[in-house]
C-alpha positions as MATLAB code, in Angstrom:
seq = 'MSNKELDGLRNQLDDVNLQLLHLINQRAELVQEIGRVKEKQGVNRYDPVRERTMLDLIEANHQGPLDLGSIKHIFKEIFKLGLELQKDDQKKTLLVSRKQKSEDTIIDIKGELIGNGIPSFVFGPCAVESYEQTAAVAEVIKAKGLKLMRGGAYKPRTSPYDFQGLGLEGLQILKRVADEYGLAVISEIVSANDIEAAVEHIDVIQIGARNMQNFDLLKAAGAVNKPVLLKRGLAATIEEFIHAAEYIMSQGNGNIILCERGIRTYEKATRNTLDISAVPILKQETHLPVMVDVTHSTGRRDLLLPTAKAALAIGADGVMAEVHPDPSVALSDSAQQMDFKQFDEFYEEIKRLNWVTV';
ca = [
     -61.673    0.518   17.657;
     -62.366   -3.188   17.314;
     -59.644   -5.831   17.139;
     -60.733   -6.579   13.595;
     -60.237   -2.964   12.562;
     -56.837   -2.823   14.322;
     -55.709   -6.027   12.621;
     -56.737   -4.582    9.278;
     -54.647   -1.461    9.806;
     -51.695   -3.566   10.919;
     -52.007   -5.688    7.795;
     -51.945   -2.524    5.701;
     -48.859   -1.409    7.598;
     -47.181   -4.742    6.889;
     -47.957   -4.309    3.191;
     -46.461   -0.806    3.209;
     -43.349   -2.118    4.994;
     -42.893   -4.740    2.302;
     -43.398   -2.117   -0.412;
     -40.783    0.072    1.254;
     -38.426   -2.895    1.509;
     -38.884   -3.632   -2.186;
     -38.358    0.023   -3.161;
     -35.274    0.404   -0.945;
     -33.675   -2.678   -2.494;
     -34.682   -1.516   -5.964;
     -33.013    1.810   -5.216;
     -29.899   -0.018   -3.967;
     -29.661   -1.925   -7.250;
     -29.872    1.348   -9.191;
     -27.198    2.870   -6.948;
     -24.911   -0.095   -7.653;
     -25.415    0.279  -11.394;
     -24.715    4.019  -11.172;
     -21.552    3.205   -9.219;
     -20.357    0.850  -11.956;
     -20.992    3.489  -14.629;
     -19.144    6.125  -12.577;
     -16.204    3.766  -12.101;
     -15.931    3.233  -15.864;
     -16.081    6.991  -16.431;
     -13.604    7.728  -13.635;
     -16.186    9.912  -11.851;
     -16.233   10.389   -8.069;
     -18.885    8.378   -6.265;
     -20.078   11.290   -4.142;
     -21.775   14.136   -6.027;
     -23.001   16.830   -3.597;
     -24.829   18.731   -6.364;
     -26.821   15.626   -7.274;
     -27.627   15.011   -3.604;
     -28.890   18.576   -3.257;
     -31.077   18.152   -6.349;
     -32.638   14.967   -4.954;
     -33.337   16.614   -1.585;
     -34.914   19.645   -3.296;
     -37.195   17.327   -5.274;
     -38.217   15.489   -2.095;
     -38.868   18.772   -0.278;
     -41.002   20.095   -3.147;
     -43.193   16.992   -3.076;
     -43.429   16.458    0.679;
     -46.953   16.817    2.073;
     -46.638   15.447    5.613;
     -47.563   14.313    8.175;
     -43.851   13.871    9.090;
     -41.939   17.111    9.491;
     -39.556   18.050    6.694;
     -36.457   17.796    8.910;
     -37.215   14.172    9.735;
     -37.846   13.345    6.087;
     -34.527   14.906    5.045;
     -32.725   12.980    7.783;
     -34.235    9.689    6.623;
     -33.270   10.268    3.007;
     -29.757   11.433    3.892;
     -29.250    8.139    5.728;
     -30.527    6.293    2.655;
     -28.100    8.269    0.472;
     -25.250    7.444    2.859;
     -26.086    3.731    2.681;
     -26.013    3.976   -1.106;
     -22.493    5.430   -1.061;
     -21.315    2.689    1.279;
     -22.878    0.112   -1.012;
     -20.991    1.538   -3.992;
     -17.788    1.482   -1.970;
     -18.294   -2.154   -0.921;
     -19.203   -3.083   -4.489;
     -15.976   -1.486   -5.740;
     -13.915   -3.317   -3.104;
     -15.362   -6.624   -4.282;
     -14.145   -5.953   -7.811;
     -10.599   -4.918   -6.874;
      -8.095   -7.553   -7.940;
      -5.965   -6.871   -4.845;
      -8.931   -7.261   -2.488;
      -9.071  -10.032    0.073;
     -12.671  -10.540   -1.075;
     -11.381  -11.313   -4.557;
      -8.795  -13.823   -3.320;
      -8.981  -15.251    0.178;
      -5.561  -16.927    0.317;
      -2.340  -14.950    0.774;
      -0.248  -14.118   -2.267;
       3.321  -15.394   -1.912;
       6.029  -13.724   -3.984;
       9.002  -15.846   -5.040;
      12.193  -13.823   -5.525;
      14.996  -16.186   -6.497;
      13.780  -18.713   -3.945;
      13.078  -16.169   -1.188;
       9.364  -16.408   -0.428;
       7.653  -13.205    0.700;
       4.350  -13.703    2.485;
       4.670  -17.360    3.481;
       4.607  -16.677    7.214;
       8.390  -16.446    7.642;
       9.677  -12.838    7.785;
      12.028  -11.679    5.038;
      14.659   -8.976    5.367;
      15.903   -6.436    2.842;
      19.093   -4.551    3.647;
      21.405   -2.371    1.620;
      22.657    1.167    1.068;
      20.365    4.098    0.467;
      22.219    4.793   -2.773;
      24.592    2.819   -4.959;
      27.714    4.978   -4.883;
      30.342    2.620   -6.342;
      30.979   -1.039   -7.017;
      33.293   -1.290   -3.990;
      30.722    0.213   -1.601;
      27.881   -1.974   -2.898;
      29.988   -5.146   -2.894;
      31.066   -4.511    0.696;
      27.425   -4.383    1.793;
      26.590   -7.448   -0.295;
      29.347   -9.382    1.438;
      27.964   -8.781    4.943;
      24.418   -9.543    3.782;
      25.560  -12.786    2.185;
      27.515  -13.748    5.310;
      24.274  -13.660    7.318;
      22.603  -16.075    4.942;
      20.282  -13.394    3.594;
      19.198  -13.240   -0.034;
      17.705   -9.792   -0.632;
      19.525   -6.493   -1.096;
      18.323   -2.998   -1.817;
      20.215   -0.112   -3.391;
      19.141    3.130   -5.014;
      20.280    3.745   -8.596;
      17.778    6.539   -9.238;
      17.216    8.860   -6.294;
      14.225   11.225   -6.334;
      15.442   13.893   -3.910;
      13.671   16.878   -2.424;
      16.431   19.215   -3.585;
      17.587   19.114   -7.227;
      21.136   19.737   -5.977;
      21.326   16.564   -3.880;
      22.857   13.346   -5.203;
      20.409   11.904   -7.738;
      21.969    8.454   -8.082;
      24.149    6.821  -10.735;
      21.225    5.820  -12.934;
      21.939    3.035  -15.403;
      25.467    2.654  -14.040;
      23.952    1.984  -10.628;
      21.702   -0.722  -12.070;
      24.710   -2.324  -13.745;
      26.613   -2.338  -10.447;
      23.653   -3.957   -8.707;
      23.427   -6.690  -11.322;
      27.154   -7.403  -11.112;
      27.030   -7.604   -7.327;
      23.890   -9.758   -7.404;
      25.535  -12.224   -9.772;
      28.776  -12.360   -7.794;
      27.137  -12.847   -4.387;
      24.043  -14.809   -5.391;
      21.638  -12.138   -4.179;
      18.370  -10.735   -5.479;
      18.408   -6.953   -5.784;
      15.698   -4.333   -5.374;
      15.997   -0.816   -6.739;
      13.692    2.114   -7.275;
      12.652    3.128  -10.782;
      11.281    6.642  -11.173;
      10.335    6.752  -14.857;
       8.325    4.442  -17.073;
      11.081    4.893  -19.652;
      13.522    3.016  -17.392;
      11.360   -0.063  -16.807;
      12.981   -1.902  -19.724;
      16.456   -1.348  -18.256;
      15.190   -2.404  -14.837;
      13.938   -5.726  -16.156;
      17.418   -6.505  -17.469;
      19.322   -5.593  -14.292;
      17.273   -6.043  -11.119;
      14.990   -8.642   -9.550;
      12.389   -6.364   -7.968;
      11.176   -2.990   -9.208;
      10.625   -0.578   -6.349;
       8.165    2.267   -6.785;
       8.901    4.838   -4.124;
       6.658    6.988   -1.967;
       6.944   10.033   -4.223;
       5.821    7.971   -7.210;
       3.012    5.987   -5.617;
       0.511    7.867   -7.780;
       2.672    8.121  -10.884;
       0.057    6.229  -12.841;
       2.070    5.840  -16.039;
       4.875    4.271  -13.998;
       2.435    1.988  -12.168;
       0.964    0.799  -15.459;
       4.407    0.245  -16.973;
       5.483   -1.819  -13.955;
       2.259   -3.785  -14.211;
       2.948   -4.662  -17.828;
       6.197   -6.576  -17.137;
       6.824   -9.916  -15.486;
       8.848   -8.640  -12.555;
       7.907   -8.348   -8.857;
       7.097   -4.825   -7.675;
       7.684   -3.390   -4.207;
       5.245   -0.495   -3.852;
       5.808    2.040   -1.091;
       3.020    4.066    0.473;
       2.993    7.751   -0.420;
       4.017   10.406    2.085;
       0.438   11.574    2.602;
      -1.508    8.715    1.051;
      -4.490    7.118    2.710;
      -4.611    3.342    2.900;
      -7.393    3.370    0.313;
      -5.219    5.368   -2.110;
      -2.331    2.978   -1.444;
      -4.509   -0.027   -2.263;
      -5.734    1.590   -5.467;
      -2.142    2.294   -6.520;
      -1.476   -1.442   -6.193;
      -4.619   -2.069   -8.230;
      -3.138   -0.006  -11.082;
      -0.237   -2.464  -11.237;
      -2.353   -5.590  -10.934;
      -4.897   -4.360  -13.492;
      -2.125   -4.555  -16.113;
      -1.542   -8.241  -15.388;
       1.264   -8.213  -12.804;
       0.086   -9.672   -9.513;
       3.555   -9.971   -7.926;
       3.224   -6.951   -5.648;
       4.703   -6.333   -2.207;
       3.214   -3.441   -0.238;
       5.610   -1.433    1.910;
       4.605    0.864    4.748;
       7.331    3.526    5.119;
       5.740    6.128    7.341;
       3.499    9.060    6.534;
       3.914   12.790    7.003;
       2.326   14.238   10.139;
       3.010   17.243   12.359;
       5.432   15.168   14.481;
       9.097   16.190   14.193;
      10.725   13.620   16.478;
      11.024   11.230   13.540;
      11.481   11.724    9.822;
       7.964   10.383    9.236;
       5.339    8.751   11.439;
       5.290    4.975   11.168;
       1.660    3.932   10.720;
       2.102    0.500   12.256;
      -1.656   -0.146   12.202;
      -1.510   -0.054    8.393;
       0.081   -3.529    8.420;
      -2.914   -5.506    9.758;
      -5.354   -3.303    7.841;
      -3.562   -3.958    4.543;
      -3.387   -7.670    5.305;
      -7.119   -7.730    6.056;
      -8.094   -5.662    3.019;
      -5.717   -7.250    0.484;
      -4.111  -10.617   -0.172;
      -0.689   -9.039   -0.811;
       2.385   -9.344    1.447;
       3.247   -6.279    3.522;
       6.715   -5.102    4.524;
       7.816   -2.184    6.715;
      10.688    0.175    5.917;
      11.964    1.165    9.358;
      14.680    3.432    7.966;
      12.558    5.942    6.080;
       9.711    5.829    8.569;
      11.915    6.895   11.487;
      15.037    8.466    9.991;
      16.876    7.483   13.172;
      19.295    4.611   13.720;
      18.326    4.314   17.398;
      14.730    3.511   16.445;
      15.395    0.886   13.788;
      15.407   -2.104   16.129;
      12.302   -1.255   18.211;
      10.252   -0.388   15.131;
      11.425   -3.572   13.381;
      10.280   -5.567   16.418;
       6.935   -3.783   16.332;
       6.527   -4.471   12.616;
       7.215   -8.178   13.003;
       5.075   -8.464   16.133;
       2.067   -6.962   14.361;
       2.361   -9.361   11.438;
       4.537   -7.731    8.770;
       5.930  -10.134    6.177;
       9.320   -8.486    6.338;
      11.467   -5.501    7.246;
      13.588   -3.185    5.119;
      16.485   -1.142    6.530;
      19.549    0.638    5.195;
      23.174   -0.389    5.716;
      26.344    1.434    4.584;
      30.069    0.706    5.105;
      30.574    4.216    6.501;
      27.361    6.242    6.892;
      29.285    9.377    7.813;
      30.440    9.747    4.205;
      27.269    8.450    2.531;
      26.066   10.563   -0.377;
      22.458   10.427    0.873;
      20.627    9.935    4.190;
      23.762    9.415    6.278;
      21.948    9.881    9.622;
      19.634    6.926    9.192;
      21.901    4.169    7.823;
      23.519    1.500    9.996;
      27.220    0.756    9.770;
      28.333   -2.884    9.774;
      28.748   -3.105   13.556;
      25.272   -1.691   14.140;
      23.925   -4.022   11.462;
      25.433   -7.022   13.259;
      23.851   -5.967   16.554;
      20.504   -5.278   14.893;
      20.345   -8.630   13.156;
      21.586  -10.625   16.135;
      18.813   -9.152   18.270;
      16.216  -10.019   15.631;
      17.573  -13.590   15.513;
      17.509  -13.819   19.290;
      13.784  -13.148   19.244;
      13.250  -16.098   16.887;
      11.982  -14.030   13.980;
      14.642  -15.405   11.682;
      14.883  -18.927   10.276;
      18.505  -19.922    9.599;
];
Protein backbone atom coordinates (compact mmCIF):
# COMPACT_ATOMS: atom_id res chain seq x y z
CA MET A 1 0.00 0.00 0.00
CA SER A 2 1.41 3.36 -1.01
CA ASN A 3 1.73 6.31 1.36
CA LYS A 4 -0.82 8.16 -0.75
CA GLU A 5 -3.35 5.37 -0.32
CA LEU A 6 -2.66 5.17 3.44
CA ASP A 7 -3.08 8.93 3.81
CA GLY A 8 -6.38 8.72 1.97
CA LEU A 9 -7.70 6.06 4.34
CA ARG A 10 -6.54 8.07 7.33
CA ASN A 11 -8.32 11.14 6.00
CA GLN A 12 -11.49 9.09 5.67
CA LEU A 13 -11.01 7.90 9.24
CA ASP A 14 -10.63 11.49 10.41
CA ASP A 15 -13.88 12.38 8.64
CA VAL A 16 -15.68 9.47 10.32
CA ASN A 17 -14.29 10.53 13.71
CA LEU A 18 -15.66 14.02 13.20
CA GLN A 19 -19.02 12.59 12.12
CA LEU A 20 -19.09 10.44 15.24
CA LEU A 21 -18.17 13.45 17.37
CA HIS A 22 -21.00 15.46 15.82
CA LEU A 23 -23.51 12.61 16.29
CA ILE A 24 -22.44 11.97 19.90
CA ASN A 25 -22.88 15.65 20.78
CA GLN A 26 -26.18 15.74 18.90
CA ARG A 27 -27.30 12.74 20.94
CA ALA A 28 -26.17 14.48 24.15
CA GLU A 29 -28.31 17.51 23.30
CA LEU A 30 -31.33 15.25 22.77
CA VAL A 31 -30.62 13.49 26.07
CA GLN A 32 -30.54 16.86 27.85
CA GLU A 33 -33.86 17.86 26.33
CA ILE A 34 -35.39 14.51 27.31
CA GLY A 35 -34.07 15.07 30.84
CA ARG A 36 -35.77 18.47 31.04
CA VAL A 37 -39.07 16.99 29.85
CA LYS A 38 -38.80 14.14 32.38
CA GLU A 39 -38.09 16.63 35.17
CA LYS A 40 -41.23 18.60 34.31
CA GLN A 41 -43.26 15.39 34.26
CA GLY A 42 -41.69 14.09 37.48
CA VAL A 43 -40.44 10.96 35.67
CA ASN A 44 -37.31 9.07 36.74
CA ARG A 45 -34.26 9.73 34.59
CA TYR A 46 -33.34 6.06 34.25
CA ASP A 47 -35.79 3.90 32.28
CA PRO A 48 -34.49 0.31 31.99
CA VAL A 49 -37.29 -0.68 29.58
CA ARG A 50 -36.33 2.13 27.21
CA GLU A 51 -32.66 1.13 27.44
CA ARG A 52 -33.55 -2.46 26.58
CA THR A 53 -35.58 -1.28 23.57
CA MET A 54 -32.66 0.79 22.26
CA LEU A 55 -30.23 -2.12 22.67
CA ASP A 56 -32.63 -4.49 20.88
CA LEU A 57 -32.87 -2.04 17.98
CA ILE A 58 -29.07 -1.78 17.79
CA GLU A 59 -28.69 -5.57 17.91
CA ALA A 60 -31.27 -6.05 15.14
CA ASN A 61 -29.40 -3.66 12.85
CA HIS A 62 -25.82 -4.66 13.66
CA GLN A 63 -23.93 -6.15 10.72
CA GLY A 64 -20.32 -6.21 11.94
CA PRO A 65 -17.38 -6.33 11.71
CA LEU A 66 -17.26 -5.61 15.49
CA ASP A 67 -18.71 -8.36 17.65
CA LEU A 68 -22.11 -7.71 19.19
CA GLY A 69 -20.78 -7.78 22.77
CA SER A 70 -18.36 -4.95 22.04
CA ILE A 71 -21.08 -2.91 20.33
CA LYS A 72 -23.42 -3.33 23.32
CA HIS A 73 -20.63 -2.31 25.69
CA ILE A 74 -19.92 0.84 23.69
CA PHE A 75 -23.56 1.88 23.62
CA LYS A 76 -24.09 1.11 27.31
CA GLU A 77 -21.22 3.48 28.09
CA ILE A 78 -22.85 6.11 25.87
CA PHE A 79 -26.16 5.59 27.70
CA LYS A 80 -24.38 5.93 31.05
CA LEU A 81 -22.79 9.21 29.95
CA GLY A 82 -26.23 10.46 28.95
CA LEU A 83 -27.62 9.75 32.43
CA GLU A 84 -24.70 11.55 34.04
CA LEU A 85 -25.27 14.48 31.71
CA GLN A 86 -28.92 14.67 32.76
CA LYS A 87 -27.87 14.52 36.40
CA ASP A 88 -25.31 17.32 35.96
CA ASP A 89 -27.84 19.37 34.01
CA GLN A 90 -30.36 18.98 36.85
CA LYS A 91 -27.76 20.00 39.45
CA LYS A 92 -27.07 23.19 37.50
CA THR A 93 -30.74 24.15 37.70
CA LEU A 94 -31.17 23.49 41.43
CA LEU A 95 -31.59 26.74 43.34
CA VAL A 96 -29.66 25.31 46.31
CA SER A 97 -26.73 24.23 44.12
CA ARG A 98 -23.29 25.73 44.53
CA LYS A 99 -23.25 25.99 40.72
CA GLN A 100 -26.28 28.26 40.91
CA LYS A 101 -24.75 30.52 43.56
CA SER A 102 -21.04 30.44 44.29
CA GLU A 103 -21.01 32.51 47.49
CA ASP A 104 -22.19 31.13 50.83
CA THR A 105 -25.69 31.91 52.01
CA ILE A 106 -25.68 33.57 55.44
CA ILE A 107 -28.83 33.34 57.55
CA ASP A 108 -29.56 36.20 59.94
CA ILE A 109 -31.58 35.13 62.99
CA LYS A 110 -32.10 38.14 65.23
CA GLY A 111 -28.52 39.23 64.63
CA GLU A 112 -27.00 35.75 64.92
CA LEU A 113 -25.36 35.01 61.57
CA ILE A 114 -25.31 31.36 60.48
CA GLY A 115 -22.77 30.54 57.80
CA ASN A 116 -20.44 33.53 58.14
CA GLY A 117 -17.43 31.46 59.19
CA ILE A 118 -18.03 31.77 62.95
CA PRO A 119 -19.72 28.68 64.46
CA SER A 120 -23.16 29.10 66.00
CA PHE A 121 -24.62 27.00 68.80
CA VAL A 122 -28.18 25.89 69.43
CA PHE A 123 -29.01 24.45 72.84
CA GLY A 124 -32.24 23.66 74.62
CA PRO A 125 -34.49 20.89 75.90
CA CYS A 126 -35.71 18.06 73.74
CA ALA A 127 -39.28 19.00 74.63
CA VAL A 128 -40.93 22.06 76.14
CA GLU A 129 -42.49 20.63 79.29
CA SER A 130 -43.40 23.80 81.22
CA TYR A 131 -42.61 27.49 81.39
CA GLU A 132 -40.39 26.97 84.45
CA GLN A 133 -38.32 24.23 82.78
CA THR A 134 -37.88 26.20 79.54
CA ALA A 135 -37.04 29.45 81.34
CA ALA A 136 -34.41 27.69 83.44
CA VAL A 137 -32.65 26.50 80.29
CA ALA A 138 -33.01 29.93 78.68
CA GLU A 139 -31.32 31.51 81.68
CA VAL A 140 -28.17 29.37 81.40
CA ILE A 141 -28.05 29.87 77.63
CA LYS A 142 -28.36 33.63 78.05
CA ALA A 143 -25.67 33.65 80.74
CA LYS A 144 -23.19 32.22 78.23
CA GLY A 145 -23.87 35.02 75.78
CA LEU A 146 -25.64 32.69 73.36
CA LYS A 147 -28.63 33.75 71.30
CA LEU A 148 -30.25 30.59 69.94
CA MET A 149 -32.46 28.10 71.77
CA ARG A 150 -34.28 25.00 70.65
CA GLY A 151 -37.31 23.32 72.20
CA GLY A 152 -39.84 20.82 70.93
CA ALA A 153 -43.50 21.84 71.04
CA TYR A 154 -44.65 19.11 68.65
CA LYS A 155 -42.91 15.77 69.12
CA PRO A 156 -43.23 13.11 66.41
CA ARG A 157 -42.50 9.98 68.44
CA THR A 158 -42.03 6.39 67.38
CA SER A 159 -44.67 5.21 69.84
CA PRO A 160 -48.10 6.91 69.90
CA TYR A 161 -48.09 6.50 73.69
CA ASP A 162 -44.97 8.60 74.26
CA PHE A 163 -45.14 12.30 75.12
CA GLN A 164 -46.19 14.14 71.96
CA GLY A 165 -45.41 17.68 73.12
CA LEU A 166 -47.57 20.57 74.33
CA GLY A 167 -48.40 21.79 70.84
CA LEU A 168 -49.57 25.39 70.63
CA GLU A 169 -49.04 25.85 74.36
CA GLY A 170 -45.41 24.87 73.85
CA LEU A 171 -45.02 27.47 71.10
CA GLN A 172 -46.52 30.11 73.39
CA ILE A 173 -44.06 29.20 76.15
CA LEU A 174 -41.17 29.46 73.71
CA LYS A 175 -42.27 32.90 72.56
CA ARG A 176 -42.65 34.14 76.13
CA VAL A 177 -39.22 32.84 77.08
CA ALA A 178 -37.65 34.26 73.91
CA ASP A 179 -39.09 37.70 74.64
CA GLU A 180 -38.05 37.64 78.29
CA TYR A 181 -34.47 36.48 77.67
CA GLY A 182 -33.81 38.09 74.29
CA LEU A 183 -33.30 34.78 72.52
CA ALA A 184 -34.27 33.42 69.12
CA VAL A 185 -36.13 30.12 69.33
CA ILE A 186 -36.23 27.10 67.03
CA SER A 187 -38.97 24.49 67.17
CA GLU A 188 -40.13 21.63 65.01
CA ILE A 189 -43.39 21.87 63.08
CA VAL A 190 -44.88 18.59 61.90
CA SER A 191 -47.94 19.73 59.95
CA ALA A 192 -48.45 22.32 57.23
CA ASN A 193 -51.55 23.39 59.16
CA ASP A 194 -49.35 24.66 62.01
CA ILE A 195 -47.04 26.84 59.90
CA GLU A 196 -49.21 29.92 60.49
CA ALA A 197 -48.96 29.47 64.27
CA ALA A 198 -45.23 28.89 63.97
CA VAL A 199 -44.70 32.18 62.17
CA GLU A 200 -46.34 34.02 65.07
CA HIS A 201 -44.38 32.31 67.86
CA ILE A 202 -40.93 31.14 66.78
CA ASP A 203 -37.93 32.48 64.87
CA VAL A 204 -36.89 29.34 62.99
CA ILE A 205 -39.10 26.54 61.70
CA GLN A 206 -37.47 23.16 62.16
CA ILE A 207 -38.47 20.31 59.88
CA GLY A 208 -37.38 17.09 61.52
CA ALA A 209 -35.86 13.92 60.14
CA ARG A 210 -39.18 12.07 59.97
CA ASN A 211 -40.68 14.89 57.90
CA MET A 212 -37.80 15.57 55.54
CA GLN A 213 -39.90 14.25 52.66
CA ASN A 214 -43.24 15.60 53.85
CA PHE A 215 -43.56 17.59 50.66
CA ASP A 216 -46.67 19.53 51.65
CA LEU A 217 -44.88 20.67 54.80
CA LEU A 218 -41.75 21.60 52.84
CA LYS A 219 -43.80 23.68 50.41
CA ALA A 220 -45.70 25.38 53.23
CA ALA A 221 -42.43 26.28 54.98
CA GLY A 222 -41.09 27.58 51.70
CA ALA A 223 -44.06 29.89 51.26
CA VAL A 224 -43.41 31.94 54.43
CA ASN A 225 -40.71 34.45 55.28
CA LYS A 226 -39.14 32.53 58.14
CA PRO A 227 -35.79 30.68 58.32
CA VAL A 228 -36.04 26.89 58.12
CA LEU A 229 -33.73 24.36 59.77
CA LEU A 230 -34.06 21.16 57.74
CA LYS A 231 -32.83 17.91 59.24
CA ARG A 232 -31.65 14.98 57.16
CA GLY A 233 -33.97 11.97 57.13
CA LEU A 234 -33.12 8.79 59.00
CA ALA A 235 -32.32 6.89 55.81
CA ALA A 236 -32.03 9.73 53.31
CA THR A 237 -29.21 10.01 50.83
CA ILE A 238 -27.44 13.33 50.51
CA GLU A 239 -29.07 13.80 47.11
CA GLU A 240 -32.54 13.31 48.63
CA PHE A 241 -31.63 15.74 51.42
CA ILE A 242 -30.59 18.38 48.90
CA HIS A 243 -33.79 17.93 46.92
CA ALA A 244 -35.85 18.34 50.10
CA ALA A 245 -34.15 21.72 50.58
CA GLU A 246 -34.95 22.50 46.95
CA TYR A 247 -38.66 21.99 47.69
CA ILE A 248 -38.45 24.80 50.25
CA MET A 249 -36.38 27.14 48.10
CA SER A 250 -38.55 26.55 45.02
CA GLN A 251 -41.41 28.23 46.91
CA GLY A 252 -39.37 31.39 47.42
CA ASN A 253 -37.77 30.88 50.85
CA GLY A 254 -33.99 30.73 50.56
CA ASN A 255 -33.28 31.01 54.31
CA ILE A 256 -32.47 27.34 54.85
CA ILE A 257 -30.05 25.73 57.29
CA LEU A 258 -29.18 22.08 56.63
CA CYS A 259 -28.69 19.87 59.67
CA GLU A 260 -26.93 16.52 59.68
CA ARG A 261 -28.35 14.45 62.57
CA GLY A 262 -27.12 10.96 61.86
CA ILE A 263 -28.53 8.21 59.69
CA ARG A 264 -29.77 4.73 60.47
CA THR A 265 -27.25 1.93 59.95
CA TYR A 266 -26.72 -1.52 61.44
CA GLU A 267 -24.56 -0.02 64.23
CA LYS A 268 -26.09 -0.18 67.71
CA ALA A 269 -23.39 1.56 69.75
CA THR A 270 -25.04 4.91 69.03
CA ARG A 271 -28.62 5.97 68.44
CA ASN A 272 -27.75 6.78 64.82
CA THR A 273 -24.52 6.94 62.83
CA LEU A 274 -23.17 10.46 62.45
CA ASP A 275 -22.28 10.92 58.78
CA ILE A 276 -19.60 13.52 59.41
CA SER A 277 -18.50 13.45 55.76
CA ALA A 278 -21.92 14.86 54.81
CA VAL A 279 -20.81 18.28 56.11
CA PRO A 280 -18.11 19.02 53.49
CA ILE A 281 -20.15 17.32 50.76
CA LEU A 282 -23.19 19.50 51.49
CA LYS A 283 -21.01 22.60 51.62
CA GLN A 284 -19.46 21.70 48.26
CA GLU A 285 -22.76 20.82 46.60
CA THR A 286 -24.87 23.66 48.04
CA HIS A 287 -24.42 27.25 49.16
CA LEU A 288 -26.44 26.67 52.35
CA PRO A 289 -25.04 26.64 55.92
CA VAL A 290 -24.70 23.22 57.54
CA MET A 291 -25.12 22.39 61.23
CA VAL A 292 -24.68 19.10 63.10
CA ASP A 293 -27.03 17.79 65.78
CA VAL A 294 -24.72 15.80 68.05
CA THR A 295 -27.53 14.76 70.40
CA HIS A 296 -29.74 12.83 68.01
CA SER A 297 -26.84 11.47 65.99
CA THR A 298 -25.24 9.78 69.00
CA GLY A 299 -27.93 9.49 71.67
CA ARG A 300 -25.16 9.49 74.27
CA ARG A 301 -24.04 12.32 76.54
CA ASP A 302 -20.46 11.00 76.65
CA LEU A 303 -20.12 11.45 72.88
CA LEU A 304 -21.52 14.97 72.58
CA LEU A 305 -18.21 16.78 73.06
CA PRO A 306 -16.02 14.65 70.74
CA THR A 307 -18.61 14.68 67.96
CA ALA A 308 -19.08 18.45 68.36
CA LYS A 309 -15.32 18.89 68.00
CA ALA A 310 -15.36 16.70 64.90
CA ALA A 311 -18.24 18.68 63.40
CA LEU A 312 -16.51 22.01 63.92
CA ALA A 313 -13.14 20.69 62.75
CA ILE A 314 -14.63 19.47 59.47
CA GLY A 315 -16.26 22.81 58.75
CA ALA A 316 -19.79 22.75 60.18
CA ASP A 317 -21.39 26.17 60.61
CA GLY A 318 -22.72 25.23 64.00
CA VAL A 319 -23.67 22.56 66.52
CA MET A 320 -27.00 21.66 68.09
CA ALA A 321 -27.29 19.78 71.41
CA GLU A 322 -29.93 19.23 74.07
CA VAL A 323 -29.88 20.61 77.62
CA HIS A 324 -32.38 19.96 80.45
CA PRO A 325 -32.49 21.09 84.11
CA ASP A 326 -32.84 17.47 85.23
CA PRO A 327 -32.60 14.90 82.41
CA SER A 328 -33.55 12.06 84.72
CA VAL A 329 -37.14 13.31 84.82
CA ALA A 330 -37.33 14.56 81.22
CA LEU A 331 -40.49 13.55 79.38
CA SER A 332 -38.49 12.54 76.28
CA ASP A 333 -34.95 11.39 75.45
CA SER A 334 -33.62 11.62 79.01
CA ALA A 335 -30.46 9.59 78.26
CA GLN A 336 -29.06 12.02 75.73
CA GLN A 337 -29.64 15.45 77.31
CA MET A 338 -27.00 17.32 79.30
CA ASP A 339 -27.75 18.74 82.72
CA PHE A 340 -26.48 22.24 83.54
CA LYS A 341 -23.16 21.06 85.00
CA GLN A 342 -22.43 18.94 81.95
CA PHE A 343 -23.49 21.83 79.73
CA ASP A 344 -21.01 24.13 81.48
CA GLU A 345 -18.19 21.63 80.99
CA PHE A 346 -19.16 21.04 77.36
CA TYR A 347 -19.25 24.72 76.48
CA GLU A 348 -16.09 25.60 78.39
CA GLU A 349 -14.18 22.95 76.45
CA ILE A 350 -15.53 24.28 73.15
CA LYS A 351 -14.46 27.81 74.17
CA ARG A 352 -11.03 26.56 75.17
CA LEU A 353 -10.48 25.30 71.65
CA ASN A 354 -11.20 28.78 70.26
CA TRP A 355 -14.32 27.79 68.36
CA VAL A 356 -16.38 30.40 70.15
CA THR A 357 -16.20 34.17 69.74
CA VAL A 358 -17.22 35.98 72.94
